[in-house]
MITI-17403 format. One record per residue: residue in three letters; x, y, z of N, C-alpha, C, O, CB in turn. Coordinates in steps of 0.001 Angstrom, whole numbers, plus 500000, padded with zeros to 6 digits. Glycine has a CB too. Example, Ala and Ser with C-alpha at 12.3 -4.5 7.8 and 13.67 -1.06 7.14 Angstrom:
ATOM  aa    n_x    n_y    n_z   ca_x   ca_y   ca_z    c_x    c_y    c_z    o_x    o_y    o_z   cb_x   cb_y   cb_z
ATOM ALA 513190 494310 507800 512300 495500 507800 513200 496700 507800 514236 496681 508465 511308 495527 509046
ATOM SER 512850 497750 507080 513670 498940 507140 512900 500030 507870 513409 501138 508039 514084 499402 505725
This chain:
ATOM  aa    n_x    n_y    n_z   ca_x   ca_y   ca_z    c_x    c_y    c_z    o_x    o_y    o_z   cb_x   cb_y   cb_z
ATOM UNK 280568 748244 805658 281536 747173 805974 282522 747711 807021 283196 748714 806787 282304 746683 804668
ATOM UNK 282604 747019 808205 283557 747453 809208 284926 746879 808901 285089 746118 807946 283101 747039 810608
ATOM UNK 285906 747241 809707 287292 746841 809405 287489 745346 809515 288339 744803 808810 288260 747546 810336
ATOM UNK 286740 744644 810374 286864 743187 810482 286394 742496 809195 287010 741540 808722 286052 742669 811687
ATOM UNK 285299 743001 808650 284804 742442 807387 285777 742714 806256 285994 741872 805386 283428 743021 807042
ATOM UNK 286372 743932 806284 287349 744290 805241 288558 743364 805275 289017 742898 804232 287808 745749 805410
ATOM UNK 289080 743092 806486 290229 742200 806636 289874 740797 806170 290667 740150 805485 290707 742170 808098
ATOM UNK 288686 740321 806535 288257 738981 806121 288158 738887 804605 288552 737887 804006 286906 738625 806760
ATOM UNK 287621 739950 803987 287499 739981 802525 288867 739991 801864 289082 739312 800860 286694 741204 802077
ATOM UNK 289802 740770 802432 291155 740856 801872 291871 739517 801968 292513 739078 801014 291969 741938 802593
ATOM UNK 291759 738878 803111 292391 737557 803298 291812 736555 802333 292542 735741 801766 292211 737056 804740
ATOM UNK 290491 736602 802134 289832 735671 801212 290312 735873 799779 290550 734908 799053 288312 735840 801280
ATOM UNK 290452 737144 799379 290867 737433 798002 292320 737062 797745 292701 736780 796609 290658 738902 797693
ATOM UNK 293134 737061 798804 294548 736734 798644 294845 735257 798863 295965 734804 798626 295370 737554 799595
ATOM UNK 293862 734520 799307 294109 733128 799684 294590 732290 798515 295621 731625 798610 292856 732517 800261
ATOM UNK 293848 732316 797402 294218 731445 796281 295557 731826 795652 296370 730938 795399 293135 731483 795221
ATOM UNK 295821 733102 795391 297168 733445 794877 298275 732996 795805 299321 732532 795352 297283 734943 794656
ATOM UNK 298050 733131 797099 299076 732711 798055 299286 731214 797994 300420 730737 798039 298696 733128 799474
ATOM UNK 298195 730472 797890 298293 729005 797796 299079 728607 796558 299924 727713 796606 296887 728360 797764
ATOM UNK 298793 729283 795439 299484 728963 794176 300972 729244 794300 301801 728430 793892 298887 729774 793000
ATOM UNK 301313 730410 794870 302725 730769 795024 303442 729761 795918 304545 729311 795607 302861 732190 795607
ATOM UNK 302802 729416 797028 303410 728457 797951 303572 727093 797284 304592 726429 797467 302562 728326 799230
ATOM UNK 302565 726673 796509 302625 725369 795839 303762 725333 794822 304491 724346 794719 301286 725058 795145
ATOM UNK 303899 726418 794080 304984 726473 793086 306336 726405 793783 307253 725727 793319 304886 727764 792230
ATOM UNK 306450 727119 794907 307719 727112 795633 308024 725730 796193 309163 725268 796121 307690 728140 796764
ATOM UNK 307004 725063 796754 307202 723741 797345 307555 722689 796307 308348 721785 796567 305961 723319 798092
ATOM UNK 306947 722820 795111 307136 721790 794079 308021 722283 792939 307933 721790 791815 305785 721346 793524
ATOM UNK 308877 723263 793242 309697 723851 792182 310610 722829 791521 310783 722874 790303 310526 724986 792740
ATOM UNK 311198 721914 792273 312118 720927 791680 311388 719933 790788 311827 719708 789661 312867 720172 792778
ATOM UNK 310272 719317 791250 309542 718415 790336 309038 719123 789093 309083 718565 787997 308369 717782 791055
ATOM UNK 308545 720383 789259 308059 721120 788091 309191 721428 787114 309017 721365 785897 307381 722419 788528
ATOM UNK 310369 721766 787680 311522 722025 786813 311908 720797 786021 312241 720894 784840 312709 722499 787632
ATOM UNK 311865 719640 786663 312173 718396 785963 311180 718094 784872 311541 717594 783807 312218 717251 786929
ATOM UNK 309885 718408 785147 308851 718174 784138 309079 719044 782911 308964 718575 781778 307463 718445 784722
ATOM UNK 309404 720313 783140 309683 721228 782012 310861 720709 781197 310829 720741 779966 309982 722670 782524
ATOM UNK 311895 720233 781877 313067 719693 781180 312693 718499 780331 313136 718373 779189 314153 719301 782176
ATOM UNK 311860 717604 780901 311459 716408 780143 310613 716781 778937 310755 716187 777869 310684 715434 781040
ATOM UNK 309727 717768 779104 308909 718199 777965 309780 718768 776859 309538 718520 775678 307874 719242 778406
ATOM UNK 310807 719541 777247 311737 720086 776251 312469 718966 775527 312658 719015 774312 312749 721035 776915
ATOM UNK 312878 717958 776287 313576 716831 775675 312652 716076 774731 313072 715667 773648 314120 715885 776753
ATOM UNK 311391 715886 775133 310453 715184 774254 310262 715957 772955 310197 715361 771880 309095 714979 774959
ATOM UNK 310171 717295 773051 310040 718096 771838 311274 717917 770961 311169 717789 769742 309835 719587 772184
ATOM UNK 312452 717909 771600 313685 717707 770844 313717 716346 770182 314154 716215 769039 314888 717866 771747
ATOM UNK 313254 715332 770900 313218 713992 770316 312263 713954 769130 312506 713245 768154 312801 712952 771370
ATOM UNK 311164 714725 769215 310221 714770 768107 310853 715356 766861 310678 714829 765762 308998 715571 768490
ATOM UNK 311589 716449 767030 312274 717069 765891 313334 716117 765346 313483 715979 764132 312920 718422 766302
ATOM UNK 314068 715460 766241 315106 714516 765797 314490 713363 765006 315013 712961 763966 315892 713965 767009
ATOM UNK 313370 712836 765510 312703 711745 764810 312225 712206 763439 312334 711469 762458 311522 711214 765638
ATOM UNK 311692 713435 763371 311241 713996 762097 312421 714140 761133 312303 713818 759951 310554 715367 762317
ATOM UNK 313544 714616 761633 314728 714810 760805 315213 713476 760250 315469 713351 759052 315845 715491 761611
ATOM UNK 315338 712476 761130 315850 711169 760716 314915 710518 759700 315363 709938 758711 316030 710250 761937
ATOM UNK 313606 710620 759958 312632 710000 759044 312681 710642 757667 312689 709948 756650 311212 710108 759617
ATOM UNK 312715 711985 757636 312743 712672 756336 314057 712429 755611 314074 712295 754387 312523 714177 756521
ATOM UNK 315158 712371 756353 316454 712116 755736 316486 710724 755120 317005 710538 754019 317582 712271 756765
ATOM UNK 315933 709751 755826 315874 708383 755305 315018 708320 754052 315352 707619 753096 315322 707424 756367
ATOM UNK 313904 709062 754061 312999 709058 752910 313657 709706 751695 313606 709160 750593 311692 709788 753253
ATOM UNK 314275 710871 751896 314875 711581 750767 316079 710818 750224 316407 710948 749044 315291 713000 751184
ATOM UNK 316742 710026 751064 317868 709231 750575 317407 708263 749497 318077 708093 748479 318534 708465 751728
ATOM UNK 316258 707626 749725 315725 706703 748726 315297 707409 747456 315561 706925 746356 314559 705943 749294
ATOM UNK 314636 708558 747600 314150 709298 746429 315319 709842 745616 315324 709734 744389 313222 710452 746862
ATOM UNK 316308 710425 746288 317468 710969 745578 318234 709859 744864 318774 710068 743778 318399 711712 746555
ATOM UNK 318277 708681 745480 318922 707539 744821 318222 707182 743519 318873 706880 742519 318939 706326 745750
ATOM UNK 316880 707216 743535 316120 706945 742304 316422 707983 741237 316602 707643 740068 314611 706919 742594
ATOM UNK 316479 709250 741638 316767 710336 740692 318134 710127 740056 318277 710251 738840 316708 711714 741399
ATOM UNK 319130 709814 740858 320485 709616 740344 320542 708408 739414 321198 708458 738373 321477 709440 741502
ATOM UNK 319864 707328 739780 319850 706122 738932 319213 706424 737577 319724 706010 736537 319086 704971 739633
ATOM UNK 318087 707153 737597 317421 707503 736336 318307 708397 735475 318338 708257 734252 316082 708204 736612
ATOM UNK 319027 709316 736116 319922 710209 735366 321048 709406 734713 321413 709665 733566 320512 711301 736297
ATOM UNK 321593 708441 735438 322666 707608 734873 322141 706746 733734 322845 706507 732753 323290 706715 735961
ATOM UNK 320910 706285 733867 320309 705489 732790 320150 706335 731528 320399 705855 730422 318938 704922 733232
ATOM UNK 319738 707584 731690 319615 708473 730532 320977 708715 729891 321101 708744 728666 318979 709812 730945
ATOM UNK 321982 708885 730718 323330 709123 730203 323829 707911 729426 324576 708053 728457 324297 709453 731352
ATOM UNK 323416 706721 729853 323835 705495 729168 323218 705379 727779 323693 704597 726954 323460 704277 729999
ATOM UNK 322168 706146 727514 321536 706117 726195 322363 706854 725142 322144 706670 723945 320145 706725 726273
ATOM UNK 323292 707671 725571 324083 708470 724638 325201 707649 724012 325593 706604 724530 324666 709685 725346
ATOM UNK 325702 708141 722895 326884 707553 722264 328051 707703 723231 328396 708824 723604 327201 708233 720880
ATOM UNK 328672 706586 723650 329769 706669 724622 330869 707636 724208 331545 708205 725066 330365 705307 724833
ATOM UNK 331056 707829 722915 332106 708725 722450 331800 710185 722803 332698 711026 722830 332289 708577 720941
ATOM UNK 330520 710475 723073 330140 711857 723358 330057 712133 724859 329959 713285 725283 328807 712174 722704
ATOM UNK 330098 711067 725653 329935 711236 727095 331273 711593 727738 332287 710935 727506 329355 709953 727733
ATOM UNK 331255 712615 728522 332450 713057 729250 332351 712550 730681 331284 712590 731295 332598 714622 729217
ATOM UNK 333462 712079 731200 333455 711595 732584 332984 712702 733524 333444 713841 733451 334864 711098 733000
ATOM UNK 332064 712341 734397 331510 713325 735321 332516 713656 736414 333136 712765 736994 330202 712809 735939
ATOM UNK 332667 714925 736685 333534 715341 737788 332864 715020 739116 331646 715130 739258 333860 716853 737697
ATOM UNK 333665 714630 740067 333144 714409 741410 332842 715766 742048 333559 716736 741804 334156 713594 742278
ATOM UNK 331783 715842 742867 331514 717094 743576 332714 717501 744434 333447 716649 744938 330254 716954 744455
ATOM UNK 332899 718776 744589 334006 719270 745411 333896 718712 746825 332794 718590 747361 334021 720819 745441
ATOM UNK 335021 718378 747426 334967 717811 748782 334455 718819 749814 334668 720025 749694 336350 717317 749195
ATOM UNK 333784 718292 750814 333322 719095 751948 334076 718611 753176 334192 717406 753403 331757 718984 752150
ATOM UNK 334579 719529 753956 335363 719183 755133 334444 718586 756202 333726 719314 756888 336113 720428 755682
ATOM UNK 334470 717271 756338 333595 716599 757286 334100 716699 758724 333442 716214 759644 333444 715151 756900
ATOM UNK 335260 717322 758926 335743 717523 760291 335101 718747 760930 335241 718968 762133 337264 717667 760300
ATOM UNK 334396 719545 760126 333689 720705 760661 332541 720255 761554 332207 719072 761618 333165 721597 759519
ATOM UNK 331948 721219 762237 330740 720937 763004 329684 720353 762069 329566 720807 760931 330210 722224 763708
ATOM UNK 328910 719355 762516 327896 718744 761647 326956 719751 760988 326588 719590 759825 327082 717765 762440
ATOM UNK 326570 720787 761727 325678 721794 761141 326342 722485 759962 325691 722752 758952 325268 722831 762193
ATOM UNK 327647 722781 760082 328369 723425 758984 328459 722498 757769 328371 722949 756627 329781 723838 759441
ATOM UNK 328633 721210 758025 328700 720231 756928 327392 720230 756152 327395 720218 754921 329004 718808 757471
ATOM UNK 326275 720243 756868 324964 720225 756217 324744 721491 755398 324260 721422 754269 323848 720072 757258
ATOM UNK 325090 722626 755949 324904 723884 755213 325802 723944 753987 325372 724404 752929 325186 725084 756122
ATOM UNK 327043 723486 754114 327964 723481 752972 327485 722516 751896 327576 722816 750706 329385 723103 753423
ATOM UNK 326974 721355 752311 326471 720375 751340 325271 720928 750591 325137 720720 749385 326093 719059 752040
ATOM UNK 324394 721637 751305 323221 722228 750661 323635 723295 749650 323072 723367 748558 322278 722834 751715
ATOM UNK 324605 724113 750005 325071 725150 749073 325675 724524 747824 325502 725041 746720 326102 726065 749753
ATOM UNK 326382 723414 747997 326964 722719 746856 325873 722179 745929 325979 722273 744706 327867 721577 747335
ATOM UNK 324826 721613 746528 323714 721123 745715 323023 722273 744999 322663 722152 743828 322706 720360 746583
ATOM UNK 322835 723391 745699 322208 724549 745071 322980 725019 743849 322385 725391 742838 322087 725682 746067
ATOM UNK 324308 725003 743940 325132 725400 742800 324956 724427 741632 324941 724842 740473 326612 725475 743209
ATOM UNK 324823 723133 741938 324649 722126 740885 323300 722290 740197 323205 722147 738978 324775 720706 741467
ATOM UNK 322258 722588 740964 320929 722797 740391 320933 724044 739510 320331 724049 738436 319862 722925 741508
ATOM UNK 321612 725102 739964 321704 726327 739167 322480 726074 737874 322127 726599 736818 322375 727451 739980
ATOM UNK 323539 725269 737964 324330 724952 736771 323504 724170 735754 323619 724388 734548 325581 724151 737156
ATOM UNK 322666 723252 736254 321794 722499 735349 320826 723446 734643 320547 723283 733455 321013 721409 736122
ATOM UNK 320317 724432 735377 319405 725397 734768 320108 726233 733699 319519 726546 732664 318811 726310 735839
ATOM UNK 321363 726592 733950 322136 727332 732950 322352 726468 731713 322228 726951 730588 323496 727788 733533
ATOM UNK 322675 725192 731916 322858 724271 730793 321588 724181 729965 321636 724105 728737 323263 722877 731294
ATOM UNK 320441 724192 730657 319152 724125 729956 318708 725478 729422 317603 725616 728897 318087 723576 730880
ATOM UNK 319588 726487 729560 319329 727836 729062 318107 728460 729719 317316 729147 729073 319145 727810 727557
ATOM UNK 317967 728201 731038 316884 728823 731789 317440 730027 732540 318474 729937 733201 316224 727807 732771
ATOM UNK 316749 731144 732432 317227 732368 733080 317296 732212 734595 318109 732865 735249 316321 733542 732721
ATOM UNK 316446 731350 735157 316414 731205 736618 317738 730695 737157 318070 730937 738317 315291 730261 737035
ATOM UNK 318502 729988 736323 319792 729502 736774 320765 730626 737060 321694 730467 737852 320376 728578 735756
ATOM UNK 320551 731768 736413 321456 732911 736600 320887 733951 737559 321633 734711 738177 321754 733565 735260
ATOM UNK 319550 733981 737680 318926 735082 738418 318292 734661 739732 317992 735518 740563 317891 735729 737569
ATOM UNK 318080 733369 739946 317384 732919 741153 318334 732124 742029 318927 731143 741582 316146 732071 740794
ATOM UNK 318478 732546 743272 319404 731863 744178 318713 730807 745033 319357 730180 745874 320087 732873 745076
ATOM UNK 317430 730603 744834 316681 729619 745612 316608 728307 744834 315902 728236 743828 315255 730143 745945
ATOM UNK 317323 727261 745276 317326 725997 744533 315939 725395 744360 315679 724728 743358 318211 725003 745228
ATOM UNK 315043 725619 745318 313697 725064 745190 312962 725701 744013 312292 725013 743243 312901 725274 746491
ATOM UNK 313093 726997 743884 312445 727683 742756 313074 727265 741433 312371 727068 740442 312540 729212 742925
ATOM UNK 314397 727128 741416 315089 726711 740193 314664 725297 739809 314461 725012 738629 316627 726782 740379
ATOM UNK 314528 724408 740794 314100 723034 740510 312714 723022 739882 312451 722231 738976 314106 722186 741794
ATOM UNK 311830 723886 740352 310482 723958 739772 310526 724491 738339 309775 724033 737478 309573 724851 740638
ATOM UNK 311399 725449 738092 311546 725958 736730 312083 724862 735805 311668 724761 734650 312484 727186 736709
ATOM UNK 312996 724052 736312 313526 722932 735534 312430 721915 735234 312362 721375 734130 314683 722256 736285
ATOM UNK 311588 721661 736204 310485 720725 735966 309512 721274 734926 309050 720542 734052 309741 720430 737276
ATOM UNK 309204 722568 735026 308289 723187 734068 308846 723111 732652 308091 723024 731683 308022 724646 734449
ATOM UNK 310182 723144 732538 310826 723077 731221 311014 721634 730754 311503 721406 729648 312180 723787 731259
ATOM UNK 310632 720659 731580 310775 719261 731190 312164 718704 731380 312482 717644 730840 310386 719100 729781
ATOM UNK 313004 719397 732140 314381 718948 732326 314488 717924 733461 315283 716987 733382 315291 720146 732611
ATOM UNK 313686 718105 734513 313695 717174 735634 312257 716734 735911 311302 717295 735374 314340 717824 736905
ATOM UNK 312131 715715 736761 310801 715204 737082 310399 715559 738513 311113 716271 739219 310755 713688 736886
ATOM UNK 309242 715046 738920 308712 715355 740256 309629 714846 741364 309765 715491 742404 307320 714749 740423
ATOM UNK 310256 713692 741145 311136 713142 742173 312320 714061 742449 312749 714207 743593 311636 711764 741756
ATOM UNK 312834 714668 741409 313945 715615 741577 313512 716787 742445 314205 717164 743391 314446 716124 740205
ATOM UNK 312360 717358 742115 311857 718509 742873 311580 718109 744320 311879 718861 745248 310575 719077 742218
ATOM UNK 311010 716929 744504 310731 716460 745869 312020 716307 746671 312065 716653 747852 309974 715120 745835
ATOM UNK 313058 715795 746035 314342 715629 746729 314894 716974 747169 315344 717126 748304 315360 714914 745827
ATOM UNK 314858 717947 746271 315369 719279 746596 314547 719902 747724 315103 720494 748650 315345 720189 745346
ATOM UNK 313224 719767 747644 312358 720322 748684 312659 719704 750054 312769 720414 751053 310885 720096 748320
ATOM UNK 312790 718380 750086 313013 717693 751363 314379 718047 751953 314504 718256 753160 312900 716172 751176
ATOM UNK 315386 718111 751108 316714 718483 751593 316725 719929 752087 317409 720257 753056 317763 718292 750485
ATOM UNK 315963 720786 751414 315861 722183 751858 315209 722261 753237 315643 723034 754091 315053 723022 750838
ATOM UNK 314169 721458 753451 313480 721453 754745 314414 720981 755858 314395 721528 756961 312232 720554 754686
ATOM UNK 315222 719977 755571 316177 719487 756557 317239 720539 756853 317586 720781 758009 316835 718193 756069
ATOM UNK 317742 721152 755806 318745 722211 755987 318176 723344 756824 318878 723893 757673 319226 722750 754624
ATOM UNK 316905 723708 756598 316291 724801 757343 316168 724472 758834 316362 725346 759679 314915 725120 756765
ATOM UNK 315846 723218 759158 315771 722817 760566 317108 723067 761264 317150 723502 762415 315373 721327 760686
ATOM UNK 318183 722789 760557 319525 722974 761128 319902 724458 761151 320361 724971 762171 320576 722169 760321
ATOM UNK 319707 725135 760031 320127 726537 759926 319362 727435 760889 319902 728440 761352 319936 727037 758502
ATOM UNK 318113 727090 761200 317299 727913 762093 317387 727459 763551 316648 727943 764408 315853 727888 761640
ATOM UNK 318293 726533 763816 318543 726116 765186 317500 725209 765793 317482 725036 767012 318673 727289 766021
ATOM UNK 316630 724623 764990 315596 723740 765537 316093 722312 765696 315461 721501 766374 314368 723756 764645
ATOM UNK 317214 722008 765078 317772 720660 765209 319288 720749 765190 319877 721405 764331 317260 719724 764076
ATOM UNK 319908 720076 766152 321362 719999 766190 321772 718623 765686 321618 717636 766406 321913 720263 767630
ATOM UNK 322291 718536 764462 322541 717227 763860 323728 716509 764488 324657 717126 765009 322772 717380 762378
ATOM UNK 323662 715185 764419 324794 714369 764841 325770 714250 763677 325457 714625 762547 324327 712961 765325
ATOM UNK 326949 713727 763966 327937 713512 762914 327390 712555 761859 327579 712766 760661 329247 712964 763506
ATOM UNK 326712 711504 762312 326162 710531 761375 325101 711133 760478 325048 710821 759289 325585 709361 762122
ATOM UNK 324247 712000 761034 323215 712654 760226 323843 713587 759199 323393 713651 758054 322243 713435 761122
ATOM UNK 324877 714307 759607 325556 715205 758670 326215 714421 757538 326157 714832 756379 326604 716051 759404
ATOM UNK 326842 713292 757874 327493 712469 756854 326460 711931 755853 326709 711893 754648 328263 711299 757516
ATOM UNK 325301 711517 756370 324262 710988 755477 323675 712095 754616 323413 711881 753432 323149 710305 756285
ATOM UNK 323465 713266 755188 322973 714404 754412 323954 714725 753287 323545 714965 752151 322765 715644 755322
ATOM UNK 325236 714728 753603 326262 715001 752594 326234 713939 751500 326321 714265 750316 327660 715061 753242
ATOM UNK 326114 712676 751886 326084 711593 750893 324900 711771 749936 325042 711605 748724 326001 710214 751597
ATOM UNK 323735 712109 750491 322528 712254 749665 322651 713451 748726 322303 713352 747549 321280 712409 750555
ATOM UNK 323142 714577 749234 323285 715752 748371 324305 715502 747264 324129 715973 746141 323698 716977 749199
ATOM UNK 325358 714773 747570 326353 714464 746540 325754 713534 745476 326071 713649 744292 327610 713814 747177
ATOM UNK 324902 712632 745903 324223 711752 744947 323346 712568 744002 323339 712333 742793 323371 710697 745688
ATOM UNK 322612 713521 744555 321747 714359 743721 322573 715320 742872 322172 715662 741760 320759 715145 744594
ATOM UNK 323712 715755 743380 324606 716610 742596 325124 715857 741378 325187 716407 740278 325786 717105 743460
ATOM UNK 325496 714590 741580 325950 713766 740444 324809 713571 739441 325018 713607 738228 326471 712382 740940
ATOM UNK 323601 713366 739969 322449 713222 739084 322209 714473 738263 321869 714389 737083 321210 712890 739884
ATOM UNK 322382 715634 738878 322217 716904 738149 323242 717020 737028 322915 717455 735924 322350 718106 739110
ATOM UNK 324486 716627 737314 325536 716691 736294 325235 715733 735142 325458 716070 733979 326907 716363 736912
ATOM UNK 324731 714541 735462 324394 713571 734420 323251 714084 733548 323283 713933 732327 324015 712219 735047
ATOM UNK 322239 714692 734176 321133 715260 733405 321621 716397 732511 321136 716564 731392 320025 715764 734346
ATOM UNK 322580 717177 733005 323137 718256 732194 323809 717726 730942 323653 718285 729856 324129 719067 733006
ATOM UNK 324564 716635 731100 325220 716037 729927 324193 715468 728954 324302 715644 727741 326198 714929 730362
ATOM UNK 323196 714786 729506 322180 714204 728623 321453 715301 727857 321178 715162 726665 321172 713359 729432
ATOM UNK 321148 716379 728541 320455 717490 727897 321305 718077 726770 320779 718445 725719 320111 718577 728928
ATOM UNK 322602 718162 726986 323510 718775 726010 323781 717878 724812 323812 718351 723676 324818 719128 726676
ATOM UNK 323978 716574 725059 324455 715678 724005 323421 714677 723507 323770 713770 722751 325642 714937 724493
ATOM UNK 322173 714811 723904 321156 713850 723438 321099 713859 721918 321355 714891 721298 319756 714184 724032
ATOM UNK 320764 712713 721301 320824 712577 719848 320009 713612 719076 320413 714060 718003 320361 711223 719468
ATOM UNK 318847 713989 719638 318003 714940 718903 318298 716385 719281 317524 717289 718966 316535 714640 719154
ATOM UNK 319425 716598 719961 319848 717958 720286 319211 718443 721580 318268 717832 722082 319498 718908 719148
ATOM UNK 319724 719535 722115 319213 720084 723362 317715 720378 723268 317221 720851 722244 319976 721352 723730
ATOM UNK 317024 720093 724339 315579 720343 724399 314997 719669 725607 315718 719015 726361 314874 719852 723129
ATOM UNK 313675 719817 725814 313035 719234 726985 313264 717734 727070 313192 717030 726062 311554 719526 726967
ATOM UNK 313538 717251 728263 313738 715825 728474 312412 715157 728783 311434 715807 729152 314741 715576 729607
ATOM UNK 312405 713829 728620 311228 713057 728993 311174 713028 730523 312069 712465 731154 311269 711597 728381
ATOM UNK 310139 713624 731131 310112 713693 732587 309744 712390 733254 309772 712303 734482 309165 714738 733019
ATOM UNK 309399 711375 732483 308967 710103 733076 310122 709430 733789 309953 708348 734351 308393 709167 732003
């Protein structure tokens, strides 16, 4: 191969990389806009997932709380103690902080219910999802309760891991739902303690 052939071969081998580099440089602004739009679409997907799951868990948690209040109504009114309201959460904080604080409050309520039911997991396990499953295994709560805790945990994780930046409205709704489930946990605790046949597994139906 003489030097002319070598130069021709070198130019040929560099042609496509050069074309690609030049094309990227020429179309850098449109490509940058496309990347931005793809990022936004991904963000919209996470937001849609968050809103849909939050709406779903709101309905399920409402059912859990209603069932807990119905059980409490079965008791002798003289034995029922007025339920304390959950501790207030500062809603002026950043929405992400509100969601994390609300989740921690719910976790404490689930652990307290486990302690009331004399389950060791209430004292030794800091994971509300695991505690909820132990409560279900003991017949203290039903599948809807566990599903509510699982779904709220998934939403909290999206926020805590930076995959979703919640709006004020989403944080307020998350707080409302967790407080509803917290009240339900307190009602189940009372029913478990004061039921006519004494403390023991509840009817999970």
